[in-house]
C-alpha positions in Angstrom: -0.2 0.1 0.1 1.3 3.6 -0.6 2.1 5.8 2.2 0.6 8.9 2.8 4.4 10.5 3.2 5.0 10.0 -0.6 2.6 12.1 -1.6 3.0 14.7 1.1 7.0 14.7 -0.8 5.5 15.5 -3.9 3.1 18.1 -2.3 6.6 19.9 -0.8 8.2 19.4 -4.2 5.4 21.3 -5.9 6.2 24.1 -3.7 9.4 24.4 -4.2 10.7 23.2 -7.4 14.4 24.3 -7.3 17.5 21.9 -7.9 18.1 23.1 -4.1 15.6 22.0 -2.7 15.7 19.1 -4.2 19.0 18.7 -3.1 18.5 19.2 0.8 15.3 16.2 0.5 17.3 14.4 -0.7 16.6 11.5 2.2 12.9 12.5 1.5 13.2 11.7 -2.6 15.0 8.4 -2.2 11.6 7.6 0.6 9.3 8.5 -1.6 10.9 6.6 -4.8 11.2 3.7 -2.8 7.5 3.3 -1.8 6.4 4.3 -5.4 8.6 1.0 -6.8 7.4 -1.3 -4.2 3.9 0.1 -4.9 4.5 -1.0 -8.5 6.4 -4.5 -7.6 3.1 -4.8 -6.2 0.7 -3.6 -9.1 2.9 -5.6 -11.9 2.9 -8.7 -9.2 -0.9 -8.7 -9.6 -0.9 -7.8 -13.3 0.9 -10.6 -14.0 -2.4 -12.6 -13.2 -4.2 -11.3 -15.7 -2.0 -10.9 -18.5 0.3 -13.5 -20.0 2.3 -11.4 -22.0 3.8 -9.4 -18.8 3.6 -12.6 -16.6 6.3 -14.0 -19.0 8.8 -10.6 -18.9 9.6 -11.0 -15.2 8.8 -7.5 -15.5 10.7 -5.0 -12.8 9.5 -1.8 -11.5 12.7 0.2 -12.5 11.9 -0.3 -16.2 8.3 1.1 -15.4 9.0 4.3 -13.5 9.6 7.8 -15.7 12.3 9.5 -14.5 11.4 12.4 -12.4 13.9 15.2 -13.7 12.2 17.3 -16.7 13.4 17.8 -20.1 13.4 21.7 -20.3 15.4 21.9 -23.2 12.4 23.0 -25.4 10.0 24.5 -22.9 9.4 28.2 -21.1 8.8 26.2 -17.7 12.4 25.7 -16.2 11.3 23.8 -13.2 13.8 21.0 -13.4 10.9 18.8 -11.5 7.8 17.0 -12.7 5.8 16.8 -9.3 4.0 13.3 -10.2 5.4 10.0 -10.5 4.2 7.9 -13.5 4.5 4.2 -14.6 3.8 2.0 -18.1 3.3 -1.5 -17.2 4.1 -3.7 -20.7 6.9 -6.5 -21.2 9.1 -3.7 -22.8 9.0 -0.9 -20.3 8.4 2.6 -19.7 10.3 3.3 -23.7 7.7 1.2 -25.7 5.4 2.4 -28.1 3.3 -0.7 -27.5 0.0 -0.1 -25.5 0.2 -0.6 -21.9 -1.4 -0.2 -18.6 -0.3 3.1 -16.8 0.1 4.8 -13.3 -0.4 8.1 -12.6 0.4 9.4 -9.4 0.2 12.9 -8.0 -1.6 15.0 -5.2 -5.3 15.9 -6.5 -4.4 14.4 -9.6 -3.7 10.6 -9.6 -5.7 8.3 -12.4 -5.0 4.9 -13.8 -5.7 3.4 -17.2 -4.0 2.4 -20.2 -3.6 2.7 -23.9 -1.3 5.1 -25.8 -0.4 8.5 -25.9 0.5 10.5 -29.0 2.5 7.7 -30.4 5.2 8.6 -33.6 3.0 8.7 -37.0 4.2 5.2 -38.6 3.1 3.5 -35.1 -0.1 5.5 -34.9 -1.3 4.9 -38.9 -0.2 1.0 -38.1 -3.3 1.8 -34.9 -5.7 3.3 -36.8 -5.2 0.6 -39.9 -6.0 -1.8 -37.5 -9.0 0.1 -36.3 -10.0 0.3 -40.0 -10.0 -3.0 -40.6 -11.2 -4.5 -37.2 -13.6 -1.9 -36.9 -16.6 -3.9 -35.8 -14.4 -5.4 -33.2 -12.7 -2.1 -31.6 -16.6 -0.6 -31.5 -17.8 -4.3 -29.4 -14.6 -3.1 -26.8 -15.8 0.4 -26.8 -19.4 -0.1 -26.1 -19.6 -2.9 -23.6 -21.1 -2.8 -20.8 -18.2 -2.7 -17.7 -16.0 -1.1 -19.8 -18.1 2.0 -20.3 -18.6 1.6 -16.4 -15.6 2.1 -15.3 -14.2 4.4 -18.0 -17.1 6.7 -18.7 -15.6 8.8 -21.2 -14.6 6.0 -23.2 -11.4 6.3 -25.6 -9.3 9.3 -25.3 -7.4 11.2 -27.2 -4.5 13.9 -26.1 -5.2 15.9 -29.7 -7.4 15.4 -33.1 -6.9 16.5 -36.5 -8.9 19.0 -37.9 -8.4 17.1 -41.3 -7.6 13.2 -42.4 -4.2 12.2 -41.9 -3.0 11.2 -45.8 -3.6 8.0 -47.0 -6.6 7.3 -44.7 -10.4 7.4 -46.6 -12.9 11.0 -45.7 -15.5 8.3 -45.9 -14.1 5.6 -43.7 -17.0 4.5 -41.2 -13.9 4.7 -39.0 -13.2 8.7 -39.4 -13.7 9.5 -35.8 -10.6 7.3 -35.0 -8.4 8.7 -38.0 -8.2 12.0 -36.7 -6.9 11.0 -33.2 -3.3 11.3 -32.2 -4.1 8.5 -29.3 -5.8 6.1 -27.5 -6.0 5.7 -24.3 -8.6 5.7 -21.2 -8.5 7.6 -17.8 -9.7 7.0 -14.7 -9.2 9.6 -11.6 -8.2 8.1 -8.4 -8.5 10.8 -5.2 -5.6 10.9 -2.9 -8.0 8.6 -0.3 -8.5 5.9 -3.0 -4.8 5.7 -3.6 -3.8 4.9 -0.6 -6.2 3.1 0.9 -5.8 -0.9 1.6 -7.7 -2.0 -1.4 -5.7 0.3 -4.5 -3.7 -2.7 -5.9 -7.3 -4.8 -6.3 -9.3 -1.8 -7.7 -6.5 -0.8 -10.1 -6.1 -4.3 -11.4 -10.3 -4.4 -11.9 -9.5 -0.9 -14.2 -6.8 -2.8 -16.2 -8.8 -5.9 -16.6 -11.5 -3.5 -18.4 -8.7 -2.0 -20.3 -6.4 -5.1 -21.4 -8.9 -5.7 -24.5 -8.0 -2.6 -25.8 -3.9 -2.5 -25.1 -4.3 -6.0 -27.0 -6.7 -5.0 -29.9 -4.0 -2.5 -31.0 -0.5 -4.2 -30.2 -1.9 -6.4 -32.8 -0.5 -4.1 -34.9 2.5 -3.8 -34.0 
């Protein structure tokens, strides 16, 4: 179970996002990072029970967790650190373009879900083709009662094109999905939920509902 003090560290980091403060609070950072790694390990162990691909790879927490340092080279915001922890769960870890389960931990803004977020265009086009070729199956997944109950917003996209991407038919019944720049689900978690004793069970129940989407999209790769 995730500790309250990990959320407390992230709250402090948000108020004091500087290299100097971070260095002075290395002990608290390392404690929070270790707590999150242990939490991610719990999720991996539970996820193996519903996804054979995860089980085969002997996935490790460190391979799933993204760095806390921000890439500020092309950003107007020069804050050096992220104020959240993020983990991607798939056989190839955090750097893969495959669809994956994910967890975002941030005080007041934690969420869980799965899919792909802003993949490179060649990969995105493979997903679009897979949807077009198997549109009936895709819609059946998205329209299932249990999926809609877990993810009321359905499938989401970080951005949507105003026009049809090159090489795709503007008359296709899959048109709405061609315009999407990603395909993911999201369910918000309160701070109380994310630190409760039953959190891992709840997260796995969410992953169980998004698993058909992940399997569908990854067929394209």
